[in-house]
C-alpha positions in Angstrom: -4.5 -17.3 -28.0 -4.7 -20.7 -26.3 -5.3 -22.3 -22.7 -2.4 -22.6 -20.5 -1.3 -26.3 -20.5 -1.9 -27.9 -17.1 0.9 -27.3 -14.7 2.3 -30.4 -12.8 0.8 -30.1 -9.4 3.9 -31.8 -7.9 5.9 -28.8 -9.1 3.3 -26.5 -7.4 3.4 -28.6 -4.2 7.1 -28.5 -4.0 7.2 -24.6 -4.6 4.7 -24.3 -1.9 6.9 -26.3 0.6 9.5 -23.7 -0.1 7.7 -20.5 0.5 8.9 -20.5 4.0 12.4 -20.0 2.7 11.8 -16.6 1.1 11.3 -13.0 2.4 9.3 -10.4 0.2 9.2 -6.7 0.5 5.9 -5.0 -0.1 5.9 -1.3 -0.9 2.7 0.6 -1.3 -0.4 2.2 0.4 -1.2 0.8 3.8 -4.9 0.4 4.6 -7.1 -0.6 7.4 -10.0 -2.7 6.3 -13.1 -2.0 8.6 -16.0 -4.5 8.1 -19.3 -4.1 9.7 -21.5 -7.2 9.6 -25.1 -7.3 10.3 -28.7 -8.0 8.9 -31.3 -6.1 7.1 -35.0 -6.8 7.9 -36.5 -3.3 7.2 -36.3 0.0 5.4 -35.6 3.2 7.3 -38.7 5.4 7.8 -36.3 8.5 7.5 -35.1 7.7 4.1 -35.4 4.9 1.5 -32.3 3.0 2.9 -31.8 -0.3 4.5 -31.3 -0.3 8.3 -28.4 -2.7 9.2 -28.6 -4.3 12.6 -25.0 -4.7 13.5 -23.8 -8.0 14.7 -20.0 -7.8 14.5 -17.2 -5.6 13.4 -13.5 -6.5 12.2 -10.5 -4.4 11.7 -8.1 -6.1 9.3 -4.9 -5.4 7.3 -5.8 -3.9 3.9 -4.3 -2.4 0.8 -0.5 -3.2 0.6 -0.8 -4.7 4.2 -3.2 -7.2 2.9 -0.6 -8.3 0.4 1.9 -8.8 3.3 -0.9 -10.7 5.2 -1.4 -13.0 2.2 2.4 -13.6 2.0 2.5 -14.7 5.6 -0.7 -16.8 5.4 0.8 -18.7 2.4 3.8 -19.6 4.5 6.3 -16.7 3.4 8.0 -13.9 5.2 7.8 -10.3 4.5 8.0 -6.7 5.4 6.1 -3.6 4.5 7.2 -0.1 3.5 4.6 2.5 3.6 3.0 5.2 5.8 0.4 5.5 8.5 -1.0 8.5 10.5 -0.4 9.2 14.3 -3.7 8.0 15.3 -5.7 5.1 16.9 -6.0 3.2 13.4 -2.1 3.6 13.0 -1.6 2.0 16.4 -4.1 -0.9 15.4 -2.2 -1.4 12.1 1.0 -1.8 14.0 -0.6 -4.3 16.4 -2.0 -6.2 13.5 1.4 -6.5 11.9 2.8 -7.6 15.2 0.1 -10.3 15.3 1.5 -11.9 12.1 5.1 -11.5 13.4 5.9 -8.9 10.8 8.6 -6.3 11.1 7.4 -2.7 11.3 10.6 -0.7 10.7 9.4 0.1 7.3 6.5 1.9 8.4 6.7 5.7 8.5 4.5 8.0 10.3 2.9 11.0 8.6 1.6 14.0 10.6 -0.4 15.4 7.9 -2.6 12.5 7.1 -4.6 9.9 8.9 -4.2 6.1 8.5 -6.3 5.2 5.5 -9.5 3.2 6.5 -12.2 1.7 4.3 -15.4 0.8 6.1 -17.6 -1.7 4.4 -21.1 -2.7 5.6 -22.1 -6.2 5.0 -25.5 -7.6 5.3 -26.8 -10.9 4.0 -23.4 -11.6 2.6 -23.6 -8.5 0.4 -21.9 -5.1 0.7 -24.4 -2.3 1.4 -22.1 0.7 1.4 -18.6 1.5 1.7 -17.0 4.9 3.0 -13.4 5.9 3.1 -11.4 8.0 5.6 -8.1 9.1 3.7 -6.0 11.9 2.6 -4.0 11.1 -0.6 -1.4 13.1 -2.4 2.3 13.8 -2.4 4.3 12.7 0.5 6.6 15.3 2.5 10.4 15.1 1.6 11.0 13.8 5.2 8.6 10.9 4.7 10.2 10.1 1.3 13.8 10.2 2.7 12.8 7.8 5.6 11.4 5.3 3.1 14.3 5.4 0.9 16.6 5.1 3.9 14.7 1.8 4.7 15.1 0.6 1.2 18.8 1.3 1.3 19.3 -0.5 4.5 17.2 -3.6 3.8 17.0 -4.3 0.1 19.5 -7.1 0.3 17.5 -9.3 2.6 14.5 -9.7 0.2 14.1 -12.2 -2.6 11.5 -10.2 -4.3 9.7 -6.8 -4.2 6.0 -6.1 -4.6 4.6 -2.8 -5.5 1.0 -2.5 -4.2 -0.4 0.8 -5.5 -3.7 2.0 -4.4 -3.2 5.6 -5.6 -2.9 7.1 -2.1 0.6 8.7 -2.7 3.2 6.2 -1.6 4.0 5.0 -5.1 5.5 8.2 -6.5 8.3 9.0 -8.9 10.9 9.6 -6.1 10.4 6.2 -4.4 9.9 4.2 -7.7 13.2 5.7 -9.2 15.0 5.0 -5.9 13.9 1.4 -6.1 14.9 1.2 -9.8 18.5 2.4 -8.9 18.7 -0.2 -6.2 17.5 -3.0 -8.5 20.3 -2.2 -10.9 22.7 -3.0 -8.3 20.9 -5.8 -6.7 19.1 -8.3 -9.2 15.7 -8.8 -7.7 12.2 -9.5 -9.2 9.7 -6.6 -9.1 6.1 -7.6 -9.3 3.5 -4.7 -9.6 -0.1 -4.4 -8.9 -0.7 -1.0 -10.7 -3.1 1.7 -10.7 -3.5 3.2 -14.4 -2.9 6.9 -13.4 1.0 6.6 -13.8 2.0 3.6 -15.9 5.3 5.1 -16.7 6.4 4.5 -13.2 6.4 0.6 -13.6 8.8 0.6 -16.6 11.1 -2.4 -16.2 9.1 -4.4 -13.8 9.4 -8.1 -14.0 5.8 -8.8 -14.1 2.7 -6.5 -13.8 -0.9 -7.6 -12.8 -3.5 -5.2 -13.9 -7.1 -6.2 -13.9 -9.2 -6.0 -17.0 -10.3 -2.4 -16.5 -6.7 -1.2 -15.5 -5.3 -3.0 -18.7 -7.9 -1.2 -20.8 -7.0 2.2 -19.3 -3.2 1.7 -19.2 -3.1 0.5 -22.9 -5.8 2.5 -24.3 -7.4 -0.4 -25.9 -10.9 -1.7 -25.1 -11.0 -5.3 -24.5 -13.8 -6.9 -26.1 -12.4 -10.2 -27.6 -9.3 -12.4 -27.8 -7.7 -10.1 -30.3 -8.1 -7.0 -28.4 -7.0 -8.7 -25.1 -3.8 -9.9 -26.9 -3.3 -6.3 -28.2 -3.7 -4.6 -24.9 -1.4 -7.2 -23.2 1.3 -6.9 -25.9 1.2 -3.0 -25.8 1.7 -3.1 -22.0 4.5 -5.5 -22.1 6.5 -3.5 -24.8 5.8 -0.1 -23.4 6.7 -1.0 -19.9 9.5 -3.3 -20.9 8.3 -6.1 -18.6 9.1 -9.7 -18.8 5.4 -10.6 -18.5 1.9 -9.3 -18.1 -0.8 -11.0 -16.2 -4.3 -9.6 -16.7 -6.7 -10.7 -14.1 -10.5 -10.9 -15.5 -12.6 -11.9 -12.8 -14.9 -14.9 -13.7 -13.0 -15.1 -17.0 -9.9 -16.0 -15.2 -6.5 -14.6 -16.2 -4.5 -14.0 -19.3 -0.7 -14.3 -19.2 1.7 -12.9 -21.8 5.3 -14.1 -20.9 8.6 -13.6 -23.0 8.0 -14.7 -26.6 5.2 -17.1 -25.8 1.7 -16.7 -27.3 -1.0 -15.3 -25.0 -2.3 -17.9 -22.7 -5.7 -17.9 -20.9 -6.1 -19.3 -17.3 -9.7 -20.4 -16.6 -10.8 -19.6 -12.9 -10.8 -22.4 -10.4 -13.4 -20.8 -8.1 -16.3 -23.0 -7.2 -18.4 -20.2 -5.6 -17.7 -16.4 -5.5 -18.8 -14.5 -2.6 -16.6 -11.7 -2.3 -13.7 -10.5 -4.5 -12.3 -8.0 -2.0 -8.7 -8.4 -1.8 -8.5 -11.1 -4.4 -5.7 -9.1 -6.3 -3.7 -9.0 -3.2 -3.8 -12.7 -2.9 -2.9 -13.1 -6.6 0.3 -10.8 -6.4 1.3 -12.3 -3.1 1.2 -15.8 -4.5 2.9 -14.6 -7.6 5.8 -13.0 -5.7 6.4 -16.1 -3.5 6.3 -18.5 -6.7 8.8 -16.3 -8.6 11.0 -15.9 -5.5 11.3 -19.8 -5.2 12.2 -20.2 -8.8 8.9 -21.0 -10.4 8.4 -19.7 -14.1 5.9 -17.0 -15.0 3.3 -19.7 -15.9 3.8 -21.8 -13.0 3.5 -18.7 -10.6 0.4 -17.9 -12.3 -1.2 -21.2 -12.0 -0.5 -21.2 -8.1 -1.8 -17.7 -7.9 -5.0 -18.6 -9.7 -5.6 -21.4 -7.2 -5.0 -19.2 -4.3 -7.3 -16.5 -5.7 -10.1 -19.3 -6.1 -9.9 -20.0 -2.5 -10.2 -16.3 -1.2 -13.2 -15.3 -3.4 -15.2 -18.1 -1.7 -15.0 -16.1 1.5 -16.5 -13.1 2.6 -14.4 -10.0 3.5 -10.7 -9.6 3.1 -9.4 -13.1 3.3 -6.4 -15.1 2.8 -5.5 -18.6 1.6 -3.4 -21.0 3.6 -0.9 -23.7 2.5 -3.3 -26.5 3.8 -6.0 -25.2 1.6 -3.9 -24.9 -1.4 -2.5 -28.4 -0.7 -6.1 -29.6 -0.7 -7.0 -28.0 -4.0 -3.8 -29.2 -5.7 -4.8 -32.8 -4.4 
């Protein structure tokens, strides 16, 4: 295993300038990220828990919708395909999509589940607690048919597809098989941010981006050193018949196995890490844009690494902008 050779920053700058030319489809679980910010100065007399004095609340695009938000923030265009409930959070989700000038025709209403919402309480820049409102599980036949109809009618307008799986039910055999059939007729890169419960669904993806734990669970190999990291990546690449595997490893950076190349490590470029929430969404958005404009796997991974280094230095569900990337590349 070896470190990835430095990528020419002029190549990355030229690619970044072309992000505006591409349109990416994101398929997956739509989530509202609810942040409650405050301060803690005392412990509750009722129980040994901190009392948070709330100062501010934010409702933001989360889950697959955060991937879409990152695409737009980086200068690209994109649409989302997923489900929401007929509720106030669903209305808010549509409003947030309109705020970033994103189409909403791929969003399908579910009558049997709420819009998924994750609430995080943040005090002194640290997460105190998180609670989720969600119903996961199989989608109805009607909803699956509507999602597939959207794919049929719109697939040719995209230069890449991202699967953003949060294991809430949208990424299911029926949807993925329908997408697989469409990709046979329309050559289009597929980049997958997987959950380990059903790796067989992602067979044939162009590139998959598990984190370290997901790579262990999907491969059945505990990653403890360079040899086991290589073994896990190679097994995933072979079994899923992917062109490349990019394992994200937090402070250890990333590891890329592409084609017949050896396994390359990519050291993190983050100067300070305040919050890793949504960093994987940033990585896969930048990867998709890079591949869509013609970058190779290593070059796309390099620009994704720079984007991730920016967002982990921010608190909450954050994005990176072209200006911030250009500053880093300079």
